[in-house]
PAFI-558056 format. One record per residue: residue number from 1; residue in one letter; chain; x, y, z of N, C-alpha, C in turn. Coordinates in steps of 0.001 Angstrom, whole numbers, plus 500000, padded with zeros to 6 digits. Example, Ala and Ser with C-alpha at 12.3 -4.5 7.8 and 13.67 -1.06 7.14 Angstrom:
# residues 2
+-------+------+------+--------+--------+--------+--------+--------+--------+--------+--------+--------+
! torba ! guke ! zalo !   n_xx !   n_yy !   n_zz !  ca_xx !  ca_yy !  ca_zz !   c_xx !   c_yy !   c_zz !
+-------+------+------+--------+--------+--------+--------+--------+--------+--------+--------+--------+
!     1 !    a !    A ! 513190 ! 494310 ! 507800 ! 512300 ! 495500 ! 507800 ! 513200 ! 496700 ! 507800 !
!     2 !    s !    A ! 512850 ! 497750 ! 507080 ! 513670 ! 498940 ! 507140 ! 512900 ! 500030 ! 507870 !
+-------+------+------+--------+--------+--------+--------+--------+--------+--------+--------+--------+
//
This chain:
# residues 162
+-------+------+------+--------+--------+--------+--------+--------+--------+--------+--------+--------+
! torba ! guke ! zalo !   n_xx !   n_yy !   n_zz !  ca_xx !  ca_yy !  ca_zz !   c_xx !   c_yy !   c_zz !
+-------+------+------+--------+--------+--------+--------+--------+--------+--------+--------+--------+
!     1 !    m !    A ! 687164 ! 807880 ! 346662 ! 687230 ! 807045 ! 347847 ! 686034 ! 806107 ! 347845 !
!     2 !    g !    A ! 686278 ! 804935 ! 348347 ! 685206 ! 803972 ! 348402 ! 685723 ! 802583 ! 348697 !
!     3 !    q !    A ! 684833 ! 801624 ! 348523 ! 685149 ! 800223 ! 348794 ! 685294 ! 799448 ! 347494 !
!     4 !    t !    A ! 686380 ! 798702 ! 347399 ! 686600 ! 797819 ! 346256 ! 686518 ! 796390 ! 346741 !
!     5 !    r !    A ! 685743 ! 795587 ! 346029 ! 685590 ! 794182 ! 346420 ! 685772 ! 793280 ! 345216 !
!     6 !    l !    A ! 686371 ! 792142 ! 345460 ! 686444 ! 791074 ! 344470 ! 685405 ! 790045 ! 344906 !
!     7 !    l !    A ! 684371 ! 789877 ! 344108 ! 683234 ! 789035 ! 344472 ! 683170 ! 787810 ! 343580 !
!     8 !    r !    A ! 682961 ! 786645 ! 344203 ! 682825 ! 785382 ! 343467 ! 681351 ! 785016 ! 343397 !
!     9 !    h !    A ! 680870 ! 784773 ! 342178 ! 679470 ! 784409 ! 341968 ! 679229 ! 782999 ! 342490 !
!    10 !    k !    A ! 678124 ! 782820 ! 343208 ! 677837 ! 781526 ! 343829 ! 677563 ! 780428 ! 342808 !
!    11 !    v !    A ! 676940 ! 780753 ! 341695 ! 676556 ! 779743 ! 340715 ! 677636 ! 779540 ! 339654 !
!    12 !    t !    A ! 678087 ! 780634 ! 339025 ! 679049 ! 780518 ! 337925 ! 680485 ! 780436 ! 338407 !
!    13 !    d !    A ! 680763 ! 780822 ! 339632 ! 682087 ! 780791 ! 340252 ! 683052 ! 781801 ! 339629 !
!    14 !    r !    A ! 682520 ! 782766 ! 338886 ! 683367 ! 783791 ! 338276 ! 683598 ! 784927 ! 339275 !
!    15 !    v !    A ! 684760 ! 785556 ! 339183 ! 685107 ! 786660 ! 340078 ! 684977 ! 787967 ! 339313 !
!    16 !    r !    A ! 684346 ! 788950 ! 339953 ! 684242 ! 790275 ! 339367 ! 684710 ! 791310 ! 340363 !
!    17 !    l !    A ! 685071 ! 792479 ! 339866 ! 685485 ! 793583 ! 340715 ! 684327 ! 794559 ! 340803 !
!    18 !    l !    A ! 684005 ! 794973 ! 342017 ! 682944 ! 795946 ! 342247 ! 683510 ! 797064 ! 343098 !
!    19 !    f !    A ! 683401 ! 798302 ! 342616 ! 683851 ! 799473 ! 343373 ! 682667 ! 800402 ! 343532 !
!    20 !    r !    A ! 682364 ! 800770 ! 344777 ! 681284 ! 801713 ! 345071 ! 681861 ! 802967 ! 345704 !
!    21 !    q !    A ! 681346 ! 804107 ! 345266 ! 681760 ! 805380 ! 345839 ! 681324 ! 805437 ! 347295 !
!    22 !    e !    A ! 682150 ! 806026 ! 348146 ! 681953 ! 805955 ! 349587 ! 680620 ! 806505 ! 350079 !
!    23 !    k !    A ! 680293 ! 807753 ! 349825 ! 679104 ! 808348 ! 350426 ! 677816 ! 808032 ! 349687 !
!    24 !    t !    A ! 677867 ! 808019 ! 348365 ! 676657 ! 807806 ! 347575 ! 676391 ! 806334 ! 347283 !
!    25 !    l !    A ! 677392 ! 805481 ! 347452 ! 677328 ! 804050 ! 347141 ! 677045 ! 803786 ! 345661 !
!    26 !    k !    A ! 677310 ! 804790 ! 344809 ! 677129 ! 804605 ! 343371 ! 678216 ! 803662 ! 342855 !
!    27 !    v !    A ! 677796 ! 802749 ! 341958 ! 678738 ! 801794 ! 341369 ! 679617 ! 802547 ! 340383 !
!    28 !    r !    A ! 680925 ! 802507 ! 340609 ! 681888 ! 803186 ! 339740 ! 682674 ! 802205 ! 338877 !
!    29 !    a !    A ! 682770 ! 800954 ! 339304 ! 683428 ! 799914 ! 338509 ! 682715 ! 798595 ! 338779 !
!    30 !    n !    A ! 682417 ! 797877 ! 337704 ! 681734 ! 796586 ! 337815 ! 682125 ! 795775 ! 336590 !
!    31 !    h !    A ! 683122 ! 794921 ! 336756 ! 683561 ! 794128 ! 335612 ! 684113 ! 792793 ! 336062 !
!    32 !    v !    A ! 684016 ! 791828 ! 335145 ! 684594 ! 790509 ! 335373 ! 686106 ! 790659 ! 335291 !
!    33 !    v !    A ! 686815 ! 790002 ! 336181 ! 688274 ! 790007 ! 336156 ! 688676 ! 788986 ! 335096 !
!    34 !    m !    A ! 688963 ! 789493 ! 333906 ! 689215 ! 788626 ! 332761 ! 690638 ! 788076 ! 332775 !
!    35 !    p !    A ! 690810 ! 786845 ! 332314 ! 692161 ! 786291 ! 332181 ! 692991 ! 787175 ! 331255 !
!    36 !    g !    A ! 694211 ! 787399 ! 331628 ! 695090 ! 788239 ! 330826 ! 695138 ! 789682 ! 331281 !
!    37 !    t !    A ! 694242 ! 790077 ! 332174 ! 694266 ! 791446 ! 332677 ! 695508 ! 791643 ! 333523 !
!    38 !    k !    A ! 696243 ! 792699 ! 333239 ! 697494 ! 792977 ! 333955 ! 697384 ! 794267 ! 334737 !
!    39 !    l !    A ! 697705 ! 794216 ! 336007 ! 697819 ! 795427 ! 336821 ! 699213 ! 795993 ! 336603 !
!    40 !    a !    A ! 699295 ! 797302 ! 336522 ! 700591 ! 797958 ! 336374 ! 700713 ! 799022 ! 337456 !
!    41 !    p !    A ! 701908 ! 799224 ! 337987 ! 702069 ! 800304 ! 338962 ! 701856 ! 801643 ! 338272 !
!    42 !    h !    A ! 701240 ! 802576 ! 338977 ! 701031 ! 803921 ! 338445 ! 702380 ! 804620 ! 338349 !
!    43 !    a !    A ! 702591 ! 805368 ! 337297 ! 703887 ! 805997 ! 337058 ! 704280 ! 806984 ! 338158 !
!    44 !    g !    A ! 703318 ! 807615 ! 338806 ! 703634 ! 808641 ! 339789 ! 703636 ! 808186 ! 341232 !
!    45 !    s !    A ! 703242 ! 806934 ! 341507 ! 703112 ! 806512 ! 342902 ! 703236 ! 805000 ! 343025 !
!    46 !    d !    A ! 703904 ! 804561 ! 344086 ! 703983 ! 803121 ! 344343 ! 702765 ! 802642 ! 345141 !
!    47 !    k !    A ! 701867 ! 803578 ! 345472 ! 700656 ! 803232 ! 346214 ! 699443 ! 803085 ! 345298 !
!    48 !    a !    A ! 699645 ! 803155 ! 343978 ! 698527 ! 803095 ! 343042 ! 698806 ! 802065 ! 341950 !
!    49 !    v !    A ! 697726 ! 801453 ! 341454 ! 697805 ! 800498 ! 340353 ! 696793 ! 800898 ! 339281 !
!    50 !    v !    A ! 697101 ! 800566 ! 338030 ! 696202 ! 800871 ! 336912 ! 695981 ! 799615 ! 336076 !
!    51 !    w !    A ! 694831 ! 799548 ! 335420 ! 694518 ! 798457 ! 334501 ! 693374 ! 798895 ! 333602 !
!    52 !    s !    A ! 693146 ! 798122 ! 332577 ! 692081 ! 798388 ! 331623 ! 691155 ! 797182 ! 331606 !
!    53 !    a !    A ! 689848 ! 797453 ! 331489 ! 688877 ! 796358 ! 331466 ! 687604 ! 796804 ! 330767 !
!    54 !    v !    A ! 686804 ! 795841 ! 330354 ! 685481 ! 796113 ! 329809 ! 684542 ! 796213 ! 331005 !
!    55 !    d !    A ! 684048 ! 797436 ! 331234 ! 683256 ! 797725 ! 332437 ! 681768 ! 797773 ! 332108 !
!    56 !    f !    A ! 680951 ! 797525 ! 333143 ! 679495 ! 797529 ! 332997 ! 678846 ! 798352 ! 334102 !
!    57 !    s !    A ! 679561 ! 799333 ! 334677 ! 679031 ! 800062 ! 335828 ! 677906 ! 801023 ! 335469 !
!    58 !    e !    A ! 677830 ! 801475 ! 334224 ! 676794 ! 802431 ! 333836 ! 675715 ! 801793 ! 332968 !
!    59 !    g !    A ! 675592 ! 800476 ! 333031 ! 674527 ! 799785 ! 332329 ! 674839 ! 799383 ! 330904 !
!    60 !    e !    A ! 676002 ! 799772 ! 330394 ! 676414 ! 799336 ! 329067 ! 677896 ! 798984 ! 329112 !
!    61 !    q !    A ! 678273 ! 798105 ! 328237 ! 679640 ! 797591 ! 328211 ! 680548 ! 798600 ! 327506 !
!    62 !    r !    A ! 681629 ! 799045 ! 328220 ! 682589 ! 800002 ! 327653 ! 683988 ! 799685 ! 328136 !
!    63 !    q !    A ! 684963 ! 799902 ! 327255 ! 686370 ! 799757 ! 327633 ! 686730 ! 800949 ! 328519 !
!    64 !    e !    A ! 687277 ! 800691 ! 329705 ! 687639 ! 801754 ! 330650 ! 689042 ! 801514 ! 331183 !
!    65 !    m !    A ! 689681 ! 802585 ! 331598 ! 690962 ! 802522 ! 332276 ! 690693 ! 802853 ! 333744 !
!    66 !    f !    A ! 691230 ! 802042 ! 334658 ! 690997 ! 802220 ! 336087 ! 692302 ! 802478 ! 336820 !
!    67 !    c !    A ! 692198 ! 803209 ! 337918 ! 693341 ! 803457 ! 338792 ! 692830 ! 803418 ! 340230 !
!    68 !    l !    A ! 693476 ! 802633 ! 341065 ! 693156 ! 802592 ! 342487 ! 694383 ! 803045 ! 343273 !
!    69 !    r !    A ! 694180 ! 803971 ! 344216 ! 695265 ! 804421 ! 345067 ! 694975 ! 803935 ! 346488 !
!    70 !    f !    A ! 695999 ! 803414 ! 347128 ! 695872 ! 802835 ! 348459 ! 696598 ! 803695 ! 349489 !
!    71 !    a !    A ! 696361 ! 803409 ! 350757 ! 696981 ! 804162 ! 351837 ! 698479 ! 803879 ! 351947 !
!    72 !    s !    A ! 698897 ! 802693 ! 351540 ! 700313 ! 802332 ! 351652 ! 700707 ! 801417 ! 350493 !
!    73 !    p !    A ! 702002 ! 801342 ! 350199 ! 702454 ! 800417 ! 349149 ! 702148 ! 798956 ! 349496 !
!    74 !    e !    A ! 702133 ! 798638 ! 350783 ! 701836 ! 797262 ! 351202 ! 700404 ! 796880 ! 350837 !
!    75 !    r !    A ! 699459 ! 797822 ! 351031 ! 698058 ! 797547 ! 350680 ! 697908 ! 797378 ! 349160 !
!    76 !    a !    A ! 698661 ! 798170 ! 348401 ! 698633 ! 798045 ! 346941 ! 699162 ! 796677 ! 346524 !
!    77 !    a !    A ! 700232 ! 796221 ! 347163 ! 700799 ! 794908 ! 346851 ! 699823 ! 793793 ! 347239 !
!    78 !    e !    A ! 699135 ! 793955 ! 348359 ! 698144 ! 792965 ! 348798 ! 696994 ! 792878 ! 347792 !
!    79 !    f !    A ! 696504 ! 794038 ! 347334 ! 695436 ! 794040 ! 346334 ! 695910 ! 793384 ! 345039 !
!    80 !    t !    A ! 697123 ! 793722 ! 344614 ! 697676 ! 793152 ! 343392 ! 697726 ! 791630 ! 343473 !
!    81 !    a !    A ! 698141 ! 791103 ! 344607 ! 698204 ! 789650 ! 344780 ! 696809 ! 789027 ! 344685 !
!    82 !    k !    A ! 695823 ! 789627 ! 345357 ! 694455 ! 789100 ! 345306 ! 693863 ! 789210 ! 343904 !
!    83 !    f !    A ! 694148 ! 790310 ! 343232 ! 693652 ! 790503 ! 341863 ! 694234 ! 789439 ! 340942 !
!    84 !    e !    A ! 695528 ! 789168 ! 341078 ! 696168 ! 788146 ! 340242 ! 695622 ! 786761 ! 340545 !
!    85 !    e !    A ! 695271 ! 786494 ! 341808 ! 694604 ! 785221 ! 342145 ! 693264 ! 785127 ! 341427 !
!    86 !    a !    A ! 692517 ! 786246 ! 341391 ! 691215 ! 786267 ! 340721 ! 691384 ! 786052 ! 339217 !
!    87 !    v !    A ! 692412 ! 786641 ! 338620 ! 692689 ! 786441 ! 337196 ! 692949 ! 784956 ! 336917 !
!    88 !    a !    A ! 693781 ! 784335 ! 337749 ! 694101 ! 782915 ! 337571 ! 692854 ! 782046 ! 337767 !
!    89 !    h !    A ! 692042 ! 782378 ! 338769 ! 690820 ! 781621 ! 339033 ! 689871 ! 781712 ! 337836 !
!    90 !    n !    A ! 689658 ! 782946 ! 337333 ! 688752 ! 783120 ! 336203 ! 689301 ! 782493 ! 334926 !
!    91 !    a !    A ! 690623 ! 782396 ! 334808 ! 691200 ! 781729 ! 333640 ! 690744 ! 780279 ! 333596 !
!    92 !    s !    A ! 690722 ! 779626 ! 334753 ! 690272 ! 778228 ! 334777 ! 688764 ! 778126 ! 334596 !
!    93 !    v !    A ! 687996 ! 779016 ! 335231 ! 686537 ! 778964 ! 335130 ! 686074 ! 779345 ! 333732 !
!    94 !    l !    A ! 686569 ! 780461 ! 333202 ! 686149 ! 780905 ! 331881 ! 686723 ! 780019 ! 330788 !
!    95 !    g !    A ! 687874 ! 779413 ! 331049 ! 688461 ! 778498 ! 330084 ! 687553 ! 777311 ! 329853 !
!    96 !    e !    A ! 686933 ! 776815 ! 330926 ! 685997 ! 775703 ! 330805 ! 684734 ! 776157 ! 330093 !
!    97 !    a !    A ! 684234 ! 777353 ! 330434 ! 682977 ! 777849 ! 329861 ! 683125 ! 778205 ! 328389 !
!    98 !    a !    A ! 684311 ! 778708 ! 327992 ! 684517 ! 779130 ! 326609 ! 685199 ! 778052 ! 325778 !
!    99 !    g !    A ! 685252 ! 776857 ! 326266 ! 685855 ! 775776 ! 325510 ! 687362 ! 775884 ! 325431 !
!   100 !    g !    A ! 687977 ! 776409 ! 326505 ! 689420 ! 776485 ! 326557 ! 690003 ! 777806 ! 326108 !
!   101 !    a !    A ! 689212 ! 778755 ! 325642 ! 689748 ! 780015 ! 325124 ! 690449 ! 780803 ! 326207 !
!   102 !    g !    A ! 689879 ! 780886 ! 327421 ! 690493 ! 781673 ! 328483 ! 691768 ! 781051 ! 328999 !
!   103 !    a !    A ! 691847 ! 779742 ! 329039 ! 693034 ! 779089 ! 329570 ! 694228 ! 779246 ! 328642 !
!   104 !    e !    A ! 693969 ! 779458 ! 327355 ! 695046 ! 779624 ! 326396 ! 695576 ! 781033 ! 326351 !
!   105 !    g !    A ! 694896 ! 781975 ! 326999 ! 695339 ! 783351 ! 327014 ! 694777 ! 784164 ! 325860 !
!   106 !    g !    A ! 694036 ! 783599 ! 324953 ! 693489 ! 784341 ! 323834 ! 692334 ! 785224 ! 324222 !
!   107 !    a !    A ! 691732 ! 785007 ! 325391 ! 690578 ! 785786 ! 325783 ! 690957 ! 787012 ! 326580 !
!   108 !    g !    A ! 692191 ! 787218 ! 326905 ! 692554 ! 788309 ! 327784 ! 693031 ! 789561 ! 327098 !
!   109 !    e !    A ! 692956 ! 789681 ! 325794 ! 693489 ! 790849 ! 325115 ! 692798 ! 792130 ! 325540 !
!   110 !    e !    A ! 691494 ! 792094 ! 325876 ! 690822 ! 793322 ! 326244 ! 691376 ! 793901 ! 327534 !
!   111 !    g !    A ! 692034 ! 793148 ! 328359 ! 692625 ! 793658 ! 329582 ! 693931 ! 794383 ! 329343 !
!   112 !    q !    A ! 694450 ! 794405 ! 328134 ! 695732 ! 795036 ! 327858 ! 695589 ! 796381 ! 327191 !
!   113 !    g !    A ! 694401 ! 796922 ! 327047 ! 694210 ! 798235 ! 326461 ! 693815 ! 798151 ! 325002 !
!   114 !    e !    A ! 693216 ! 799242 ! 324525 ! 692706 ! 799257 ! 323166 ! 693830 ! 799186 ! 322140 !
!   115 !    a !    A ! 694916 ! 799897 ! 322356 ! 696008 ! 799908 ! 321382 ! 696649 ! 798526 ! 321267 !
!   116 !    s !    A ! 696890 ! 797871 ! 322391 ! 697482 ! 796542 ! 322368 ! 696549 ! 795538 ! 321712 !
!   117 !    a !    A ! 695252 ! 795630 ! 322003 ! 694294 ! 794698 ! 321414 ! 694231 ! 794892 ! 319909 !
!   118 !    a !    A ! 694285 ! 796157 ! 319446 ! 694249 ! 796413 ! 318009 ! 695510 ! 795874 ! 317342 !
!   119 !    a !    A ! 696660 ! 796057 ! 317986 ! 697909 ! 795552 ! 317432 ! 697903 ! 794032 ! 317378 !
!   120 !    k !    A ! 697389 ! 793399 ! 318427 ! 697316 ! 791939 ! 318447 ! 696386 ! 791441 ! 317351 !
!   121 !    e !    A ! 695253 ! 792153 ! 317167 ! 694279 ! 791729 ! 316173 ! 694881 ! 791798 ! 314781 !
!   122 !    e !    A ! 695690 ! 792833 ! 314502 ! 696308 ! 792964 ! 313194 ! 697340 ! 791869 ! 312943 !
!   123 !    s !    A ! 698057 ! 791458 ! 314005 ! 699147 ! 790508 ! 313819 ! 698732 ! 789056 ! 314003 !
!   124 !    s !    A ! 697495 ! 788804 ! 314405 ! 697085 ! 787427 ! 314675 ! 696145 ! 786923 ! 313591 !
!   125 !    s !    A ! 695890 ! 785620 ! 313633 ! 694969 ! 785021 ! 312669 ! 693539 ! 785225 ! 313143 !
!   126 !    a !    A ! 692562 ! 784730 ! 312404 ! 691161 ! 784918 ! 312733 ! 690735 ! 784100 ! 313943 !
!   127 !    a !    A ! 691373 ! 782995 ! 314225 ! 690961 ! 782130 ! 315340 ! 691099 ! 782817 ! 316693 !
!   128 !    p !    A ! 692223 ! 783459 ! 317030 ! 692290 ! 784150 ! 318312 ! 691297 ! 785288 ! 318408 !
!   129 !    a !    A ! 691013 ! 785980 ! 317305 ! 690028 ! 787061 ! 317338 ! 688653 ! 786492 ! 317663 !
!   130 !    a !    A ! 688343 ! 785310 ! 317147 ! 687057 ! 784682 ! 317437 ! 686968 ! 784316 ! 318909 !
!   131 !    s !    A ! 688045 ! 783807 ! 319503 ! 687994 ! 783459 ! 320921 ! 687926 ! 784711 ! 321777 !
!   132 !    a !    A ! 688536 ! 785825 ! 321327 ! 688440 ! 787080 ! 322073 ! 687001 ! 787578 ! 322053 !
!   133 !    s !    A ! 686294 ! 787450 ! 320928 ! 684912 ! 787892 ! 320884 ! 684031 ! 786985 ! 321745 !
!   134 !    a !    A ! 684369 ! 785713 ! 321848 ! 683636 ! 784824 ! 322747 ! 683839 ! 785260 ! 324194 !
!   135 !    a !    A ! 685054 ! 785673 ! 324516 ! 685318 ! 786153 ! 325869 ! 684575 ! 787449 ! 326130 !
!   136 !    d !    A ! 684485 ! 788343 ! 325119 ! 683720 ! 789580 ! 325254 ! 682255 ! 789258 ! 325535 !
!   137 !    q !    A ! 681731 ! 788260 ! 324812 ! 680342 ! 787872 ! 325003 ! 680131 ! 787323 ! 326416 !
!   138 !    l !    A ! 681057 ! 786478 ! 326890 ! 680959 ! 785963 ! 328257 ! 681019 ! 787098 ! 329272 !
!   139 !    a !    A ! 681916 ! 788058 ! 329048 ! 682041 ! 789192 ! 329955 ! 680746 ! 789988 ! 329994 !
!   140 !    a !    A ! 680123 ! 790192 ! 328853 ! 678863 ! 790933 ! 328795 ! 677757 ! 790198 ! 329546 !
!   141 !    e !    A ! 677684 ! 788878 ! 329355 ! 676671 ! 788080 ! 330048 ! 676858 ! 788135 ! 331552 !
!   142 !    v !    A ! 678101 ! 787979 ! 332008 ! 678382 ! 788003 ! 333437 ! 678084 ! 789378 ! 334014 !
!   143 !    a !    A ! 678487 ! 790431 ! 333301 ! 678243 ! 791788 ! 333786 ! 676745 ! 792065 ! 333868 !
!   144 !    a !    A ! 675983 ! 791609 ! 332887 ! 674539 ! 791814 ! 332904 ! 673903 ! 791069 ! 334075 !
!   145 !    k !    A ! 674312 ! 789830 ! 334298 ! 673777 ! 789053 ! 335424 ! 674180 ! 789675 ! 336750 !
!   146 !    a !    A ! 675402 ! 790186 ! 336829 ! 675866 ! 790817 ! 338060 ! 675068 ! 792072 ! 338340 !
!   147 !    n !    A ! 674747 ! 792830 ! 337295 ! 673971 ! 794049 ! 337463 ! 672566 ! 793717 ! 337942 !
!   148 !    v !    A ! 671950 ! 792672 ! 337380 ! 670624 ! 792233 ! 337802 ! 670663 ! 791776 ! 339262 !
!   149 !    a !    A ! 671703 ! 791018 ! 339637 ! 671823 ! 790533 ! 341008 ! 671973 ! 791703 ! 341976 !
!   150 !    d !    A ! 672740 ! 792740 ! 341595 ! 672888 ! 793922 ! 342441 ! 671556 ! 794628 ! 342620 !
!   151 !    d !    A ! 670784 ! 794772 ! 341505 ! 669481 ! 795418 ! 341585 ! 668532 ! 794644 ! 342491 !
!   152 !    e !    A ! 668554 ! 793300 ! 342391 ! 667699 ! 792475 ! 343237 ! 668103 ! 792593 ! 344703 !
!   153 !    a !    A ! 669400 ! 792631 ! 344966 ! 669876 ! 792760 ! 346341 ! 669495 ! 794115 ! 346919 !
!   154 !    e !    A ! 669601 ! 795181 ! 346118 ! 669218 ! 796508 ! 346580 ! 667718 ! 796570 ! 346832 !
!   155 !    s !    A ! 666918 ! 795926 ! 345956 ! 665465 ! 795893 ! 346136 ! 665118 ! 795144 ! 347417 !
!   156 !    a !    A ! 665789 ! 794027 ! 347660 ! 665533 ! 793243 ! 348885 ! 665915 ! 794062 ! 350107 !
!   157 !    g !    A ! 667005 ! 794807 ! 350030 ! 667417 ! 795657 ! 351150 ! 666431 ! 796771 ! 351401 !
!   158 !    a !    A ! 665854 ! 797344 ! 350336 ! 664867 ! 798407 ! 350485 ! 663580 ! 797857 ! 351118 !
!   159 !    k !    A ! 663189 ! 796632 ! 350728 ! 661994 ! 796027 ! 351307 ! 662202 ! 795706 ! 352774 !
!   160 !    a !    A ! 663408 ! 795315 ! 353145 ! 663695 ! 794996 ! 354542 ! 663654 ! 796244 ! 355403 !
!   161 !    d !    A ! 663976 ! 797403 ! 354823 ! 663976 ! 798656 ! 355557 ! 662567 ! 799164 ! 355831 !
!   162 !    e !    A ! 661591 ! 798728 ! 355019 ! 660213 ! 799231 ! 355161 ! 659510 ! 798647 ! 356344 !
+-------+------+------+--------+--------+--------+--------+--------+--------+--------+--------+--------+
//
């Protein structure tokens, strides 16, 4: 249980997903919403969605599988719509930053899971793999900056409490 937010960076205009655990406020998910990331309904419930992303919540970049369960199917559908808006927004923003790689869809393979990305890599030429690694690099940079910004915000909040 906790709060999930889609946050837009003021300077880079990129959208990331941040999930904090309810009581401890520990960061459980922190990743850029990459173009090509697909939400899928959970097999056992219409109130849950799953996706895969390169996460930075524990200070290092790792491929993770996520599942969010909502109170109602309507809330799940609302989140799905907002998430897809964020994917489309980041496709335009990251497409400009990566020289068009995100807008072409070549940068979103990491959002489809490790098996799909490996299959795509085997069947594609070297050029899409290069744009995917550029997207990985952008994701790492954004996640690192987001982590620094969170630390600075927490430090500022601690100073305000004193």
